[in-house]
C-alpha positions as CSV (number, residue, x, y, z in Angstrom):
1,X,-0.3,34.4,-11.8
2,X,0.9,32.4,-8.7
3,X,1.8,34.3,-5.5
4,X,5.2,35.8,-6.0
5,X,5.3,35.2,-9.7
6,X,5.1,38.8,-10.7
7,X,8.1,39.7,-8.6
8,X,10.1,36.8,-10.0
9,X,9.1,37.8,-13.6
10,X,10.1,41.4,-13.0
11,X,13.5,40.5,-11.5
12,X,14.2,38.1,-14.4
13,X,13.4,40.8,-16.9
14,X,15.8,43.2,-15.1
15,X,18.5,40.6,-15.1
16,X,18.0,40.1,-18.8
17,X,18.5,43.8,-19.3
18,X,21.7,43.8,-17.3
19,X,23.0,40.7,-19.2
20,X,22.5,42.5,-22.5
21,X,24.8,45.3,-21.4
22,X,27.7,43.3,-20.1
23,X,31.2,43.9,-21.5
24,X,31.6,40.2,-22.3
25,X,28.7,40.4,-24.6
26,X,29.2,43.9,-26.1
27,X,32.9,44.6,-26.3
28,X,34.9,41.7,-27.9
29,X,33.6,42.2,-31.5
30,X,34.3,45.9,-31.3
31,X,38.0,45.7,-30.3
32,X,40.7,45.9,-33.0
33,X,41.9,42.5,-34.3
34,X,45.5,43.4,-35.1
35,X,48.0,45.0,-32.8
36,X,49.8,48.3,-33.4
37,X,53.5,48.6,-34.3
38,X,54.2,49.5,-30.7
39,X,52.3,48.5,-27.6
40,X,48.6,48.7,-26.7
41,X,47.9,50.7,-23.5
42,X,44.5,50.2,-22.0
43,X,43.2,52.9,-19.7
44,X,39.8,53.2,-18.2
45,X,37.4,54.3,-15.5
46,X,33.9,53.5,-14.4
47,X,31.7,50.9,-12.8
48,X,32.1,48.6,-15.7
49,X,35.9,49.2,-16.1
50,X,37.1,46.0,-14.5
51,X,34.8,43.8,-16.6
52,X,35.8,45.8,-19.7
53,X,39.5,45.4,-18.9
54,X,39.1,41.7,-18.4
55,X,37.6,41.4,-21.9
56,X,40.3,43.5,-23.4
57,X,43.0,41.4,-21.7
58,X,41.4,38.2,-23.1
59,X,40.9,39.6,-26.6
60,X,43.7,42.0,-27.6
61,X,46.9,40.7,-29.1
62,X,50.5,42.0,-29.0
63,X,52.3,43.8,-26.2
64,X,49.7,45.0,-23.7
65,X,49.8,47.1,-20.6
66,X,47.5,49.5,-18.8
67,X,45.4,50.5,-15.8
68,X,41.7,51.0,-15.0
69,X,39.9,52.2,-11.9
70,X,36.5,51.0,-10.8
71,X,34.2,51.3,-7.8
72,X,35.5,49.7,-4.6
73,X,34.5,46.1,-4.6
74,X,33.7,45.9,-8.3
75,X,37.2,44.6,-9.2
76,X,36.9,41.5,-7.0
77,X,37.4,38.3,-9.0
78,X,38.3,40.1,-12.2
79,X,41.5,38.9,-14.0
80,X,42.8,41.4,-16.4
81,X,46.6,41.1,-16.2
82,X,48.7,42.7,-17.5
83,X,46.1,45.4,-17.2
84,X,46.0,46.6,-13.6
85,X,42.8,47.2,-11.7
86,X,42.5,49.9,-9.0
87,X,39.5,50.6,-6.9
88,X,38.3,53.9,-5.5
89,X,35.3,55.5,-3.8
90,X,31.9,56.3,-5.4
91,X,29.8,58.5,-5.6
92,X,32.3,60.9,-4.0
93,X,36.0,60.8,-4.9
94,X,38.7,59.9,-2.4
95,X,42.5,59.8,-2.3
96,X,42.5,56.6,-4.3
97,X,40.5,58.4,-7.1
98,X,43.3,61.0,-7.3
99,X,46.0,58.4,-7.2
100,X,44.4,56.5,-10.0
101,X,44.0,59.6,-12.1
102,X,47.7,60.6,-11.6
103,X,48.9,57.1,-12.6
104,X,46.6,56.9,-15.6
105,X,47.7,60.3,-16.8
106,X,51.3,59.2,-16.5
107,X,50.6,56.1,-18.7
108,X,48.9,58.3,-21.2
109,X,51.8,60.8,-21.4
110,X,54.2,57.9,-21.9
111,X,52.4,56.7,-25.1
112,X,54.3,57.1,-28.3
113,X,53.4,57.6,-31.9
114,X,53.7,53.8,-32.6
115,X,51.4,52.9,-29.7
116,X,47.6,52.5,-29.5
117,X,45.7,53.7,-26.4
118,X,42.4,52.1,-25.8
119,X,40.1,53.9,-23.4
120,X,37.4,51.9,-21.6
121,X,34.8,54.3,-20.1
122,X,31.6,53.8,-18.2
123,X,29.3,55.6,-15.8
124,X,30.8,56.4,-12.4
125,X,34.1,57.4,-13.9
126,X,33.6,61.0,-12.9
127,X,34.2,60.2,-9.2
128,X,36.6,57.3,-9.8
129,X,39.0,59.3,-12.0
130,X,39.5,62.6,-10.1
131,X,42.3,65.0,-10.6
132,X,41.4,68.5,-9.7
133,X,42.4,71.5,-11.9
134,X,45.3,73.7,-10.7
135,X,44.4,75.7,-7.6
136,X,41.5,73.4,-6.6
137,X,41.9,71.0,-3.7
138,X,40.4,67.5,-3.5
139,X,38.3,68.6,-0.6
140,X,36.9,71.5,-2.5
141,X,36.0,69.3,-5.4
142,X,34.4,66.6,-3.2
143,X,32.3,69.3,-1.5
144,X,31.1,70.6,-4.9
145,X,30.3,67.1,-6.2
146,X,28.2,66.4,-3.1
147,X,26.3,69.7,-3.5
148,X,25.6,69.0,-7.1
149,X,24.5,65.4,-6.4
150,X,22.0,66.7,-3.8
151,X,20.8,69.7,-5.8
152,X,18.5,67.9,-8.3
153,X,20.7,69.0,-11.2
154,X,20.8,66.6,-14.2
155,X,23.8,64.5,-14.9
156,X,24.5,66.6,-18.0
157,X,24.6,69.7,-15.9
158,X,26.8,68.1,-13.2
159,X,29.3,66.8,-15.8
160,X,29.5,70.1,-17.5
161,X,30.6,71.8,-14.3
162,X,33.0,69.0,-13.4
163,X,34.7,69.1,-16.9
164,X,35.8,72.7,-16.0
165,X,37.6,71.6,-12.8
166,X,39.7,68.6,-13.9
167,X,43.0,67.6,-15.5
168,X,41.4,64.5,-17.0
169,X,37.8,65.3,-17.8
170,X,36.5,67.0,-21.0
171,X,38.9,65.2,-23.3
172,X,42.1,66.1,-21.3
173,X,43.0,62.4,-20.8
174,X,42.9,61.8,-24.6
175,X,45.0,64.9,-25.1
176,X,47.6,63.6,-22.8
177,X,48.0,60.4,-24.9
178,X,48.8,62.2,-28.1
179,X,50.4,61.4,-30.6
180,X,49.4,57.7,-30.1
181,X,46.5,56.2,-31.9
182,X,43.4,56.6,-29.8
183,X,40.2,54.5,-29.5
184,X,37.4,54.9,-27.0
185,X,34.8,52.3,-26.0
186,X,31.9,53.4,-23.8
187,X,29.1,51.8,-21.8
188,X,26.7,54.8,-21.6
189,X,24.8,55.8,-18.5
190,X,23.6,59.2,-19.8
191,X,20.4,60.2,-21.4
192,X,21.0,60.5,-25.1
193,X,24.3,58.6,-25.0
194,X,26.4,61.7,-25.6
195,X,29.9,60.4,-25.1
196,X,31.1,63.8,-23.9
197,X,28.9,63.3,-20.8
198,X,29.7,59.7,-19.8
199,X,32.1,60.0,-16.8
200,X,32.4,63.7,-17.8
201,X,34.0,62.7,-21.1
202,X,37.7,62.1,-20.2
203,X,38.5,61.2,-23.8
204,X,36.0,63.4,-25.6
205,X,37.0,67.0,-26.2
206,X,34.3,69.1,-24.4
207,X,32.6,72.2,-25.6
208,X,33.5,74.1,-22.5
209,X,31.3,77.0,-21.4
210,X,32.5,78.7,-18.2
211,X,29.6,81.1,-18.2
212,X,27.1,78.2,-18.5
213,X,28.9,76.3,-15.7
214,X,28.6,79.3,-13.4
215,X,25.0,79.7,-14.3
216,X,24.2,76.1,-13.3
217,X,25.8,76.7,-9.9
218,X,23.8,79.9,-9.5
219,X,20.5,78.2,-10.7
220,X,20.9,75.5,-7.9
221,X,22.1,78.0,-5.3
222,X,25.5,76.4,-5.0
223,X,28.2,78.7,-3.6
224,X,31.8,78.0,-4.5
225,X,35.1,79.3,-3.1
226,X,37.1,81.8,-5.2
227,X,39.6,79.0,-6.2
228,X,36.8,77.0,-7.8
229,X,35.3,80.0,-9.5
230,X,38.8,81.0,-10.9
231,X,39.4,77.5,-12.2
232,X,36.1,77.5,-14.0
233,X,36.8,80.8,-15.6
234,X,40.3,79.7,-16.7
235,X,39.3,76.4,-18.3
236,X,40.7,76.0,-21.8
237,X,39.5,73.8,-24.7
238,X,41.3,70.6,-25.5
239,X,43.4,70.3,-28.7
240,X,41.4,69.3,-31.7
241,X,43.9,66.5,-32.5
242,X,42.5,64.7,-29.4
243,X,39.4,63.9,-31.4
244,X,39.3,60.2,-32.3
245,X,36.8,57.2,-33.0
246,X,34.4,56.7,-30.1
247,X,32.2,53.6,-29.9
248,X,29.1,53.4,-27.7
249,X,28.9,49.7,-27.1
250,X,25.9,49.6,-24.8
251,X,23.3,51.9,-23.4
252,X,19.8,52.2,-22.0
253,X,18.1,51.4,-25.3
254,X,19.8,48.1,-25.4
255,X,18.7,47.3,-21.9
256,X,15.0,48.2,-22.7
257,X,15.2,46.1,-25.9
258,X,16.2,43.1,-23.8
259,X,13.3,43.7,-21.4
260,X,10.9,44.1,-24.2
261,X,12.0,40.9,-25.9
262,X,11.9,39.0,-22.6
263,X,8.3,40.1,-21.8
264,X,7.0,39.8,-25.3
265,X,8.1,36.2,-25.4
266,X,6.0,35.6,-22.3
267,X,2.8,37.1,-23.7
268,X,2.9,40.7,-22.5
269,X,2.2,43.7,-24.8
270,X,5.1,46.1,-24.2
271,X,4.6,49.9,-24.1
272,X,8.1,51.5,-24.3
273,X,7.9,55.0,-22.7
274,X,11.5,55.7,-23.8
275,X,15.1,55.2,-22.6
276,X,15.8,58.8,-22.0
277,X,13.4,59.9,-19.2
278,X,14.5,62.6,-16.8
279,X,12.9,64.5,-14.0
280,X,12.2,64.4,-10.3
281,X,11.8,60.7,-9.4
282,X,8.7,60.9,-7.2
283,X,6.9,63.2,-9.7
284,X,7.7,60.9,-12.6
285,X,6.4,58.0,-10.5
286,X,3.1,59.8,-9.8
287,X,2.8,60.6,-13.5
288,X,3.3,57.0,-14.4
289,X,0.7,56.0,-11.9
290,X,-1.8,58.2,-13.6
291,X,-0.9,56.6,-17.0
292,X,-1.3,53.1,-15.5
293,X,-4.8,53.9,-14.1
294,X,-5.9,55.3,-17.5
295,X,-4.5,52.4,-19.4
296,X,-6.0,49.9,-16.9
297,X,-9.4,51.3,-17.4
298,X,-9.2,50.6,-21.2
299,X,-7.8,47.1,-21.1
300,X,-9.8,44.6,-23.1
301,X,-9.8,40.9,-23.8
302,X,-7.6,40.1,-20.9
303,X,-4.6,41.8,-22.5
304,X,-1.6,42.0,-20.2
305,X,0.5,45.3,-20.6
306,X,4.0,46.0,-19.5
307,X,5.1,49.7,-19.4
308,X,8.9,50.0,-19.5
309,X,11.2,53.0,-19.3
310,X,14.8,54.0,-18.8
311,X,16.8,57.2,-18.3
312,X,18.0,58.9,-15.2
313,X,15.7,60.4,-12.6
314,X,16.9,62.8,-9.9
315,X,16.2,63.5,-6.3
316,X,16.4,66.9,-4.6
317,X,17.7,66.0,-1.2
318,X,16.1,68.0,1.6
319,X,17.1,65.6,4.4
320,X,20.9,65.0,4.6
321,X,20.1,61.9,6.8
322,X,17.7,60.5,4.3
323,X,17.9,57.0,2.9
324,X,16.7,55.9,-0.6
325,X,17.7,56.7,-4.1
326,X,15.8,57.7,-7.2
327,X,14.3,54.3,-7.9
328,X,12.7,54.0,-4.5
329,X,11.5,57.6,-4.6
330,X,10.0,56.8,-8.0
331,X,8.3,53.7,-6.7
332,X,6.9,55.6,-3.7
333,X,5.5,58.3,-6.0
334,X,4.0,55.5,-8.1
335,X,2.6,53.8,-4.9
336,X,0.8,57.0,-3.8
337,X,-0.6,57.5,-7.2
338,X,-1.9,54.0,-7.6
339,X,-3.3,53.9,-4.1
340,X,-3.5,50.1,-4.0
341,X,-4.8,49.5,-7.5
342,X,-5.2,45.7,-8.0
343,X,-3.2,43.9,-10.7
344,X,-0.4,46.3,-10.9
345,X,3.2,45.3,-10.0
346,X,6.3,47.3,-10.6
347,X,10.1,47.2,-10.4
348,X,12.6,50.1,-10.5
349,X,16.3,49.4,-10.3
350,X,19.6,50.9,-11.2
351,X,21.4,48.8,-13.7
352,X,24.7,49.1,-11.7
353,X,23.1,47.5,-8.7
354,X,23.2,50.5,-6.4
355,X,20.2,52.9,-6.0
356,X,21.9,56.2,-5.0
357,X,24.4,55.2,-2.3
358,X,22.4,52.4,-0.5
359,X,22.9,48.6,-0.6
360,X,20.0,47.9,-2.9
361,X,19.6,48.2,-6.7
362,X,16.0,49.4,-6.2
363,X,12.7,47.9,-5.2
364,X,9.5,46.0,-6.0
365,X,6.0,47.4,-5.6
366,X,2.9,45.1,-5.2
367,X,-0.8,46.1,-5.0
368,X,-0.7,45.7,-1.2
369,X,2.6,47.5,-0.6
370,X,1.0,50.8,0.5
371,X,-1.4,49.0,2.9
372,X,1.4,46.9,4.3
373,X,3.5,50.0,5.0
374,X,0.5,51.7,6.8
375,X,-0.1,48.6,8.8
376,X,3.5,48.7,9.9
377,X,2.9,52.2,11.2
378,X,4.6,54.0,8.4
379,X,3.4,57.1,6.5
380,X,4.7,56.7,2.9
381,X,3.9,60.3,1.9
382,X,5.7,61.7,5.0
383,X,8.7,59.4,4.5
384,X,9.0,60.4,0.9
385,X,9.0,64.1,1.8
386,X,11.8,63.3,4.3
387,X,13.8,61.3,1.6
388,X,13.3,58.1,3.6
389,X,11.8,55.9,1.0
390,X,14.3,53.1,1.9
391,X,12.5,52.7,5.3
392,X,9.3,51.9,3.5
393,X,10.6,49.2,1.2
394,X,12.9,47.7,3.9
395,X,9.9,47.4,6.2
396,X,7.7,45.6,3.7
397,X,10.4,43.4,2.2
398,X,10.4,45.3,-1.1
399,X,14.1,46.0,-1.5
400,X,15.9,44.3,-4.4
401,X,19.6,43.6,-3.8
402,X,21.8,42.4,-6.6
403,X,25.3,43.6,-5.6
404,X,27.5,45.2,-8.3
405,X,26.4,44.2,-11.8
406,X,29.6,45.2,-13.6
407,X,27.7,47.5,-16.0
408,X,25.9,50.8,-15.8
409,X,23.2,52.0,-18.3
410,X,21.0,53.9,-15.9
411,X,17.7,53.0,-14.4
412,X,15.3,50.3,-15.6
413,X,11.6,50.6,-14.7
414,X,8.9,48.0,-15.5
415,X,5.2,48.2,-14.6
416,X,3.0,45.1,-15.2
417,X,-0.7,45.7,-15.6
418,X,-2.6,42.4,-15.4
419,X,-6.4,42.6,-15.7
420,X,-6.7,39.2,-14.1
421,X,-5.8,40.8,-10.8
422,X,-8.2,43.7,-11.2
423,X,-10.9,42.6,-8.7
């Protein structure tokens, strides 16, 4: 392939995955086609909430109102009137997160038996829709969120804990909207697409387990104040009547299917490692590197192979001043494992356009990336240990920046193995 062609191919495949999971493509056909006797109230939260609200405003008929909250900057250019779009902070909640939650709860409580409430939920909603349980302050909840995010805990574990400490999570938002008709539409960013885990399940009654929540905190060495411990112990299940139809309209498997179709059409044999991978990002990167080397040794007849995977990898943060999210740590682990193997190019990006909390979606790895970093005076292994993978890819021009994508179906990873570049 021509110089730079591999990177262009990888980025195009990533964009195909993101396009396949856009609200404009996935939501219109799933929305109800007739209005209720009363009004339709659209409520939502998440990184895709503004795009989903725009589709709802363009598609639904009858009297319409509502409010959604999305990540700051993601609502720009979206026209969803009469549905209002608010913006708040992510990944840690701020005052706007609480203000949005209070207003959305008020709209839910105002719904009557003749009304229909449509919930539009996507990843990121846990921080964007934040209303602490009685006795817990916003500062306490933010501190706990930060500790959980830095602990290496899985998103399922994090969301289970958060569901015990909220007036909206774990199905409580849906409960507030009774006795209206309820419908939920979700763009999933969780492994396994469990709707109770996306955005901590504000509309899906959670199977609360205070003992398990405390055990998670103990397992990761996270100490909490007495107020938080008391709120976890006092958490009560949501009314069974809050159960209602929930529709997962897009997820990681849809993104990978789009990648597979894109690359297959261009002559690559696709090996799908799965849409539900979890684990420490750098360790998974090293493991994938070993798989690549084994596969590369067996390639015959010029066959070009693309290994793809999705899911959500985690990072245990040991350096609070580190820079670089799971995708760059994955790529650094892959880099160290491959050790400059020829003919191997890779991309790892978060489908929402933000890897961790940086300005990049992820990065691109070429056969010469490691040597270029060393030539620039960098030690990739040392920087990985210090959670500074961003420095590596910034120095070698390997960052991929897309800006907000208006969707969120977790990470997308692609490794191209081209025997033509072996020698």
